[in-house]
Every structure is written in C-alpha cells, then in structure tokens.
FIVO-696331 format. One record per residue (C-alpha): residue number from 1; x, y, z. Coordinates in pm, whole numbers. Each point is the difference from the previous one (the first is absolute). Example, Ala and Ser with C-alpha at 12.3 -4.5 7.8 and 13.67 -1.06 7.14 Angstrom:
<recs>
+------+--------+--------+--------+
: resi :     px :     py :     pz :
+------+--------+--------+--------+
:    1 :   1230 :   -450 :    780 :
:    2 :    137 :    344 :    -66 :
+------+--------+--------+--------+
</recs>
This chain:
<recs>
+------+--------+--------+--------+
: resi :     px :     py :     pz :
+------+--------+--------+--------+
:    1 :   3332 :  -4916 :   2621 :
:    2 :    -71 :    240 :    286 :
:    3 :    267 :     80 :    255 :
:    4 :    -38 :   -135 :    353 :
:    5 :     53 :    211 :    313 :
:    6 :    330 :   -180 :     67 :
:    7 :    120 :     56 :   -358 :
:    8 :    -84 :    365 :     33 :
:    9 :    172 :     27 :    340 :
:   10 :    322 :   -172 :   -105 :
:   11 :     12 :    112 :   -364 :
:   12 :    352 :     66 :   -125 :
:   13 :     99 :    300 :   -212 :
:   14 :   -177 :     -6 :   -336 :
:   15 :   -346 :    -15 :   -158 :
:   16 :   -243 :   -266 :    125 :
:   17 :   -321 :    -67 :   -195 :
:   18 :   -330 :    -26 :    186 :
:   19 :   -190 :    -64 :   -323 :
:   20 :   -227 :    212 :   -223 :
:   21 :    268 :    265 :    -46 :
:   22 :     63 :     65 :    372 :
:   23 :    363 :    -20 :    118 :
:   24 :    182 :     43 :    328 :
:   25 :    321 :    198 :    -42 :
:   26 :    253 :    -83 :    273 :
:   27 :    307 :    219 :     31 :
:   28 :    340 :    -85 :    150 :
:   29 :    -57 :    229 :    294 :
:   30 :   -315 :   -190 :     97 :
:   31 :   -258 :    246 :   -135 :
:   32 :   -290 :   -160 :   -187 :
:   33 :   -269 :    147 :   -222 :
:   34 :   -274 :   -106 :   -241 :
:   35 :     31 :     39 :   -378 :
:   36 :   -274 :    -47 :   -259 :
:   37 :    109 :    -95 :   -351 :
:   38 :   -235 :     15 :   -297 :
:   39 :    -18 :     58 :   -375 :
:   40 :   -199 :    290 :   -149 :
:   41 :    -15 :     87 :   -370 :
:   42 :    277 :   -250 :    -63 :
:   43 :    234 :    160 :    254 :
:   44 :    122 :   -167 :    319 :
:   45 :    -46 :    228 :    301 :
:   46 :     93 :    -22 :    366 :
:   47 :   -184 :    178 :    279 :
:   48 :     96 :     28 :    367 :
:   49 :   -283 :    -67 :    245 :
:   50 :    174 :     78 :    326 :
:   51 :    223 :   -144 :    272 :
:   52 :    -78 :   -336 :    161 :
:   53 :      1 :    171 :    340 :
:   54 :   -301 :    210 :   -103 :
:   55 :   -174 :   -241 :   -237 :
:   56 :    -68 :   -362 :     94 :
:   57 :      1 :   -278 :   -257 :
:   58 :   -381 :    -17 :     15 :
:   59 :    -27 :    374 :    -65 :
:   60 :    258 :    -18 :   -278 :
:   61 :   -189 :   -282 :   -175 :
:   62 :   -328 :    193 :     28 :
:   63 :    155 :    313 :   -146 :
:   64 :    162 :   -198 :   -283 :
:   65 :   -343 :   -150 :    -74 :
:   66 :   -155 :    345 :    -28 :
:   67 :    279 :    113 :   -231 :
:   68 :    -56 :   -300 :   -229 :
:   69 :   -367 :     97 :    -29 :
:   70 :    101 :    353 :   -105 :
:   71 :    231 :   -143 :   -266 :
:   72 :   -280 :   -219 :   -137 :
:   73 :   -221 :    312 :     -8 :
:   74 :    262 :    173 :   -218 :
:   75 :    174 :    221 :    256 :
:   76 :    373 :     10 :     75 :
:   77 :     48 :     -5 :    382 :
:   78 :    324 :    199 :    -13 :
:   79 :   -157 :    270 :   -215 :
:   80 :   -300 :     10 :    234 :
:   81 :    229 :     37 :    301 :
:   82 :    187 :    284 :   -169 :
:   83 :   -327 :    169 :    -89 :
:   84 :   -129 :    -37 :    356 :
:   85 :    321 :    150 :    138 :
:   86 :    -21 :    284 :   -250 :
:   87 :   -362 :     68 :     97 :
:   88 :     90 :      5 :    368 :
:   89 :    293 :    232 :    -68 :
:   90 :   -221 :    228 :   -212 :
:   91 :   -269 :      8 :    269 :
:   92 :    265 :     85 :    258 :
:   93 :    144 :    269 :   -228 :
:   94 :   -343 :    152 :    -56 :
:   95 :    -72 :     -5 :    372 :
:   96 :    332 :    170 :     73 :
:   97 :    -64 :    253 :   -279 :
:   98 :   -349 :     70 :    132 :
:   99 :    144 :     58 :    346 :
:  100 :    272 :    222 :   -146 :
:  101 :   -254 :    195 :   -206 :
:  102 :   -228 :     49 :    296 :
:  103 :    285 :    141 :    207 :
:  104 :    173 :    206 :   -272 :
:  105 :   -141 :    349 :     46 :
:  106 :     34 :    285 :   -247 :
:  107 :    222 :    184 :    246 :
:  108 :    239 :   -297 :     25 :
:  109 :     17 :    -52 :   -376 :
:  110 :     45 :    373 :    -63 :
:  111 :    279 :     23 :    256 :
:  112 :    184 :   -293 :   -158 :
:  113 :    -57 :    137 :   -352 :
:  114 :    148 :    337 :     95 :
:  115 :    301 :   -168 :    164 :
:  116 :     57 :   -213 :   -312 :
:  117 :    -29 :    294 :   -239 :
:  118 :    203 :    250 :    202 :
:  119 :    333 :   -107 :   -147 :
:  120 :   -114 :     96 :   -349 :
:  121 :   -123 :    347 :     91 :
:  122 :    240 :    281 :    -85 :
:  123 :   -151 :    242 :    249 :
:  124 :     33 :   -109 :    363 :
:  125 :   -320 :    188 :     85 :
:  126 :   -213 :   -226 :   -219 :
:  127 :    -35 :   -254 :    280 :
:  128 :   -130 :    262 :    242 :
:  129 :   -239 :    137 :   -261 :
:  130 :   -140 :   -346 :    -68 :
:  131 :    -36 :    -73 :    370 :
:  132 :   -159 :    335 :     77 :
:  133 :   -263 :     -8 :   -275 :
:  134 :    -98 :   -360 :     70 :
:  135 :    -10 :     55 :    376 :
:  136 :   -202 :    319 :    -39 :
:  137 :   -257 :   -116 :   -254 :
:  138 :     10 :   -379 :    -56 :
:  139 :     82 :   -156 :    337 :
:  140 :   -302 :    145 :    186 :
:  141 :   -226 :   -188 :   -245 :
:  142 :    190 :   -315 :   -107 :
:  143 :    316 :     -6 :    212 :
:  144 :   -113 :   -286 :    226 :
:  145 :   -201 :   -176 :   -272 :
:  146 :    133 :   -321 :   -161 :
:  147 :    113 :     87 :   -352 :
:  148 :   -209 :   -287 :   -136 :
:  149 :   -318 :    172 :    124 :
:  150 :     59 :    345 :   -150 :
:  151 :   -262 :     91 :   -261 :
:  152 :    -79 :    297 :   -223 :
:  153 :   -237 :    150 :    258 :
:  154 :    287 :     26 :    250 :
:  155 :    217 :    186 :   -251 :
:  156 :   -287 :    236 :    -77 :
:  157 :    -44 :     64 :    372 :
:  158 :    361 :    120 :      7 :
:  159 :     -4 :    204 :   -320 :
:  160 :   -342 :    164 :    -18 :
:  161 :     54 :    245 :    289 :
:  162 :    317 :    136 :   -162 :
:  163 :    -53 :    -65 :   -371 :
:  164 :   -113 :    352 :    -91 :
:  165 :    132 :    183 :    305 :
:  166 :    355 :   -140 :     -8 :
:  167 :     13 :   -158 :   -341 :
:  168 :    377 :    -28 :    -42 :
:  169 :     34 :   -161 :    342 :
:  170 :   -292 :   -234 :    -75 :
:  171 :    158 :    -98 :   -330 :
:  172 :    326 :    -94 :    170 :
:  173 :   -179 :   -187 :    278 :
:  174 :   -188 :   -207 :   -259 :
:  175 :    318 :    -87 :   -192 :
:  176 :    179 :   -100 :    320 :
:  177 :   -288 :   -220 :    114 :
:  178 :     -5 :   -161 :   -345 :
:  179 :    373 :    -80 :     24 :
:  180 :    -39 :   -155 :    345 :
:  181 :   -294 :   -216 :   -110 :
:  182 :    187 :   -107 :   -314 :
:  183 :    283 :   -124 :    220 :
:  184 :   -253 :   -181 :    220 :
:  185 :   -131 :   -188 :   -303 :
:  186 :    350 :   -100 :   -108 :
:  187 :     56 :   -131 :    354 :
:  188 :   -328 :   -195 :    -35 :
:  189 :   -152 :    192 :    289 :
:  190 :   -303 :     95 :   -210 :
:  191 :   -173 :   -104 :   -322 :
:  192 :   -202 :    174 :   -266 :
:  193 :     23 :    348 :   -147 :
:  194 :    172 :    285 :    179 :
:  195 :   -278 :    219 :    150 :
:  196 :    221 :    309 :    -26 :
:  197 :     67 :    -35 :   -373 :
:  198 :    -85 :    310 :   -204 :
:  199 :    -75 :   -111 :   -356 :
:  200 :   -291 :   -239 :     -3 :
:  201 :    -62 :     71 :    366 :
:  202 :    -13 :    319 :    203 :
:  203 :     11 :    217 :   -312 :
:  204 :   -368 :    -80 :    -58 :
:  205 :    -94 :     66 :    363 :
:  206 :    179 :    326 :     83 :
:  207 :    -64 :    335 :   -169 :
:  208 :    247 :    135 :   -252 :
:  209 :    176 :    301 :    148 :
:  210 :     89 :    271 :   -251 :
:  211 :    244 :    276 :     91 :
:  212 :   -278 :    260 :     20 :
:  213 :   -218 :   -216 :    221 :
:  214 :    286 :    -65 :    237 :
:  215 :     31 :    372 :     64 :
:  216 :   -374 :     57 :     50 :
:  217 :    -50 :   -299 :    227 :
:  218 :    329 :      9 :    192 :
:  219 :    -21 :    225 :    308 :
:  220 :    362 :    -77 :     91 :
:  221 :    287 :    149 :   -197 :
:  222 :    227 :   -273 :   -140 :
:  223 :    318 :    -15 :    204 :
:  224 :    204 :     40 :   -318 :
:  225 :   -138 :    355 :    -38 :
:  226 :     94 :    119 :    350 :
:  227 :    358 :    117 :    -81 :
:  228 :   -128 :    231 :   -274 :
:  229 :   -302 :    116 :    202 :
:  230 :    171 :     98 :    325 :
:  231 :    218 :    285 :   -139 :
:  232 :   -314 :    153 :   -152 :
:  233 :   -177 :    -25 :    335 :
:  234 :    298 :    149 :    185 :
:  235 :     -3 :    293 :   -241 :
:  236 :   -356 :     90 :     96 :
:  237 :    -56 :    251 :    277 :
:  238 :   -251 :    -20 :    281 :
:  239 :    -64 :   -189 :    323 :
:  240 :   -220 :   -260 :   -172 :
:  241 :    280 :    -89 :   -245 :
:  242 :    242 :    -49 :    290 :
:  243 :   -256 :   -211 :    185 :
:  244 :    -46 :   -220 :   -306 :
:  245 :    377 :    -35 :    -37 :
:  246 :     29 :    -96 :    367 :
:  247 :   -284 :   -251 :    -37 :
:  248 :    179 :   -166 :   -290 :
:  249 :    338 :    -10 :    177 :
:  250 :   -154 :   -154 :    314 :
:  251 :   -265 :   -219 :   -172 :
:  252 :   -243 :    138 :    257 :
:  253 :   -373 :     54 :    -31 :
:  254 :   -126 :    342 :   -104 :
:  255 :   -175 :     63 :    331 :
:  256 :    309 :    -92 :    200 :
:  257 :    206 :    253 :   -197 :
:  258 :   -257 :    279 :     -1 :
:  259 :    -43 :    -27 :    378 :
:  260 :    369 :    -58 :     77 :
:  261 :    124 :    213 :    292 :
:  262 :    347 :    127 :     82 :
:  263 :    -24 :   -177 :    337 :
:  264 :     -3 :   -335 :   -185 :
:  265 :    336 :     66 :   -167 :
:  266 :    330 :   -105 :    158 :
:  267 :    266 :    149 :   -227 :
:  268 :    285 :   -139 :    209 :
:  269 :   -125 :   -358 :    -33 :
:  270 :   -137 :     73 :   -348 :
:  271 :   -342 :   -133 :     92 :
:  272 :   -358 :    102 :    -50 :
:  273 :   -199 :   -156 :    283 :
:  274 :   -371 :     -1 :    -83 :
:  275 :   -216 :    -55 :    310 :
:  276 :   -245 :   -288 :     -7 :
:  277 :   -297 :    240 :     13 :
:  278 :     85 :    110 :   -355 :
:  279 :     66 :   -346 :   -138 :
:  280 :   -250 :   -216 :   -185 :
:  281 :    125 :   -309 :    185 :
:  282 :     -9 :    189 :    332 :
:  283 :    367 :    -76 :     71 :
:  284 :    288 :    244 :     31 :
:  285 :    194 :      6 :   -325 :
:  286 :    367 :     93 :    -29 :
:  287 :    100 :    130 :   -342 :
:  288 :    374 :     16 :    -82 :
:  289 :     78 :    332 :   -167 :
:  290 :    233 :    -15 :   -298 :
:  291 :    249 :    278 :    -67 :
:  292 :   -228 :    173 :   -252 :
:  293 :   -293 :    -24 :    240 :
:  294 :    211 :    168 :    270 :
:  295 :    109 :    272 :   -243 :
:  296 :   -361 :     60 :    -96 :
:  297 :   -102 :     40 :    365 :
:  298 :    287 :    242 :     62 :
:  299 :   -126 :    209 :   -290 :
:  300 :   -346 :     37 :    154 :
:  301 :    -44 :    307 :    222 :
:  302 :   -122 :    -41 :    356 :
:  303 :   -293 :    238 :     42 :
:  304 :    -56 :    140 :    348 :
:  305 :   -316 :   -140 :    153 :
:  306 :    -35 :   -271 :   -269 :
:  307 :     80 :   -361 :     83 :
:  308 :    -40 :   -134 :   -353 :
:  309 :    294 :    -53 :   -236 :
:  310 :   -214 :     57 :   -308 :
:  311 :   -261 :    255 :    107 :
:  312 :   -290 :    117 :   -208 :
:  313 :   -210 :    309 :     58 :
:  314 :    -27 :    133 :    357 :
:  315 :    277 :   -238 :    110 :
:  316 :   -227 :   -301 :    -44 :
:  317 :     96 :   -322 :   -186 :
:  318 :    -15 :      2 :   -377 :
:  319 :   -330 :   -119 :   -144 :
:  320 :    -33 :   -358 :   -119 :
:  321 :    -20 :    128 :   -361 :
:  322 :    313 :    214 :      9 :
:  323 :    259 :   -264 :    -85 :
:  324 :   -212 :   -140 :   -282 :
:  325 :    -39 :    353 :   -134 :
:  326 :    378 :     16 :    -47 :
:  327 :    -19 :   -303 :   -229 :
:  328 :   -289 :    152 :   -193 :
:  329 :    195 :    322 :    -56 :
:  330 :    282 :   -215 :   -137 :
:  331 :   -248 :   -168 :   -241 :
:  332 :     35 :   -323 :    197 :
:  333 :   -348 :     -9 :    147 :
:  334 :    -47 :   -360 :   -114 :
:  335 :    234 :   -101 :    285 :
:  336 :    -98 :     12 :    366 :
:  337 :    205 :    103 :    301 :
:  338 :    -71 :   -329 :    172 :
:  339 :    120 :   -176 :   -314 :
:  340 :    359 :    101 :     77 :
:  341 :     -6 :   -254 :    284 :
:  342 :    -71 :   -264 :   -263 :
:  343 :    276 :    147 :   -214 :
:  344 :    241 :    -38 :    292 :
:  345 :   -116 :   -358 :     57 :
:  346 :     37 :    -92 :   -368 :
:  347 :    348 :    156 :    -14 :
:  348 :    104 :   -199 :    306 :
:  349 :   -130 :   -323 :   -153 :
:  350 :    132 :     54 :   -352 :
:  351 :    316 :    203 :     37 :
:  352 :    138 :    -33 :    353 :
:  353 :    139 :   -291 :    197 :
:  354 :   -187 :     88 :    320 :
:  355 :   -217 :   -257 :    175 :
:  356 :   -378 :     28 :    -45 :
:  357 :    -58 :      2 :    377 :
:  358 :    215 :    313 :     35 :
:  359 :   -198 :    164 :   -280 :
:  360 :   -333 :    -86 :    162 :
:  361 :    122 :    141 :    331 :
:  362 :    116 :    315 :   -177 :
:  363 :   -356 :     37 :   -129 :
:  364 :   -135 :    -60 :    354 :
:  365 :   -221 :   -279 :   -129 :
:  366 :   -183 :   -214 :    252 :
:  367 :    100 :   -368 :      7 :
:  368 :   -301 :   -228 :     -2 :
:  369 :    193 :   -327 :     22 :
:  370 :     90 :    -64 :    365 :
:  371 :    290 :   -229 :    -86 :
:  372 :    151 :    256 :   -236 :
:  373 :    -65 :    276 :    253 :
:  374 :    197 :   -193 :    261 :
:  375 :    279 :    -53 :   -252 :
:  376 :      9 :    372 :    -73 :
:  377 :     -2 :    102 :    368 :
:  378 :    169 :    341 :     21 :
:  379 :      1 :    268 :   -265 :
:  380 :    333 :    -87 :   -170 :
:  381 :    106 :    363 :     24 :
:  382 :    360 :    -55 :   -111 :
:  383 :   -112 :   -182 :   -314 :
:  384 :   -253 :    271 :    -72 :
:  385 :    266 :    271 :     31 :
:  386 :    185 :   -159 :   -293 :
:  387 :   -328 :    -52 :   -184 :
:  388 :   -100 :    366 :     20 :
:  389 :    348 :    120 :   -100 :
:  390 :    -11 :   -225 :   -306 :
:  391 :   -346 :    131 :    -84 :
:  392 :    128 :    357 :     29 :
:  393 :    287 :    -92 :   -232 :
:  394 :   -247 :   -132 :   -253 :
:  395 :   -200 :    320 :     34 :
:  396 :    311 :    173 :   -132 :
:  397 :     90 :    238 :    280 :
:  398 :    349 :    145 :    -28 :
:  399 :     54 :    -49 :    373 :
:  400 :    -49 :   -377 :    -20 :
+------+--------+--------+--------+
</recs>
C-alpha cells in the first residue's frame, strides 16, 4: 500500500514500504531518503535514490518504475549506475588529460625532466649541458609546442642543419629529445612512437656519417680538438697565425680581426670595442679580452703610421684568404676560419655551464625574437668575461 503525504511527513525512524520495492528510510535525526529494493540474479540489492527533500514521492515512484523496467530487460540498476559514474569520471579524466596535454610544452617537460634527473648525474655540469643544447637547438623549433603534437618532421627540422656539420652535437641533441619525449609518454602527455627514436626511426631518414665524411663535410673543428690544435698554432710564426689565434680566442669574425685597430683596444679595461660600422649587426660590440688575448696583443708590434693590429702588405689589413691559408699550411684546409665560431658555440653548449644567451651575445648574433631581445637587454659583459676566460682555459693557454 502506498504511503500518504501525512505518513511520509510524520514517519518515525525506520523503513516504510511504499510498494513495488520503494521504501522511505527515516532516520532518528529527522532526515529521510528513498530506497529501492530489488532482486537480480537471485541476489537482494538495495539502491539509494536520493533525499526526500530533493525527490518527491511522485518522482521517487516514477524512478522506481523505470528501474523495474530495466530489471525486466535484464540490466542491474546498481551496475548501470556504477558504469555511468565510471564513464563520467573517464570522460572527465580524458578532458583533463587533453587540457594538460595541450598545455604541456616540450620546454616545460624538458625542464621538469632535467630537474628530476639531476640528482642522479655525477657531474654537476650535466644539467647546464642539457639545458644549453636543448635551448640552442631544440627549443627554437619545438620549445613552445605541446609534446603531444611533436612529429618526426619537427625532429628532422632540428637535426638536419647540424647533422653533418656538427654531428656529435646533433647526436646528443637527438638522444636528449628522445629521453624527454619518453618521459612525456610515461606521464601520458603523448601517445604513439617516439619521433626521435633512432632504430626503426630517424636512422632511415638521416645519412650515416663516417669518420672520413665528418672531416670533409665539417667546416668547424670539433671543440675536443682545440686543446691540441692551439699549441701548434701558437708555434707558427707570422701575422696571419697571430690573427687566427686572436680570432679563436675572441670568437670574432675574420673581417673584424683582420681590420682590428689599436684604437679599439682598451688594455686597462681589457676590452676590444668594435665600432658599429664594422659589425654585421650594425651595433657596437664589446669583446672581453682574456689573459691570453691580452698577452697576444702585447706581443704584436705597433708599427708607426699603421693603425691595424694585424697588418698585411703596405700596412693594409690582411687579405680575406690569409687566415684560411694558415690552416691549409697546417694541413687543416678542410676547416674554415668562420667555423671556429661554431666550435666556440659547441664547446659552450657541450662542455661549459655558461648560459646560451651569453654565448650568443659573445658571437654578436642578432636577436630576431623581440621578447627574447627584451629579456637579454644589455650585453651581459660580466658574464662574458668569465665565458671568454673559460674558453681561453680550454684553448690550453698557460696564462689561463
């Protein structure tokens, strides 16, 4: 027999049947709720429908009627409710994951990966090397890209420009990208194969680099060879050899060195101030002079009536072929003078703990990104002083 409104209102603590499996549960504190009891597969089950305050008796009877129809159709209402809740939770989880994936950039994942791995690295400089190589080569292409969107073509865009020219650096960049993307997959930030994987992936898309081909195709001397090369260069006589040595120590362009004037040198402040008229970027460039660079300048004679530090014939600048000729005479003609700037950059990224922005400023590179240019405002001279001293130390000078 169905419950009346008065019976519902004044129901005492306990279960009160409304018929057809619907019950009103009244508690001692006065709270009341609807319960639906039924049998499914021989098992008695009890399902809460909601509080009386939010579900009237008419609504409760209608819902109980719908549940009975589901039971007749062969479905367990409790199992269906659980499944519906699970589906809602899964949809919510997927939506949250999609949002997280869309906002998780390669730069963010890489930064977190490096922080997590740092404790297991024996060498404290490993963190800086990872950061420098990724910031120099990977971030400009995929840094702001969601890790879930990174494909093989993006990795190739990073590696192809340096694969034959800076193969060892490219190899390390690829491995580091692969590690970061592996971690992203474990964190469920991306699915599918790792686009930076070598076997079964990039190995079939990038040329195999043999030792002989690396030498023929690589205009920049590997930074690992600099300590053994510099003493041989220092032992050579001639203005062109000294100019090449100075170019390497300062990471300057050949033309800037060949046309360098004594008036641009401030020995007291240990600076070489190149006027904007001589600079590719048309901005004055201050070059910190390391101890060996200063010693080299002091060894150069000042010729009366000649303003150039490294004069050629008739007190004019050395020719644009003169520095390269030194390399050819040393049987190193497969390297270029300009390539030593790349050597310096690779050393800074792979071996030093100096920030990439200081390295780019040392190379007097123009900054295309306005936001980054604003961040780098100033020439970070103090940081570059330490950078150039460390470079001189790597070059193996006894004064460093």
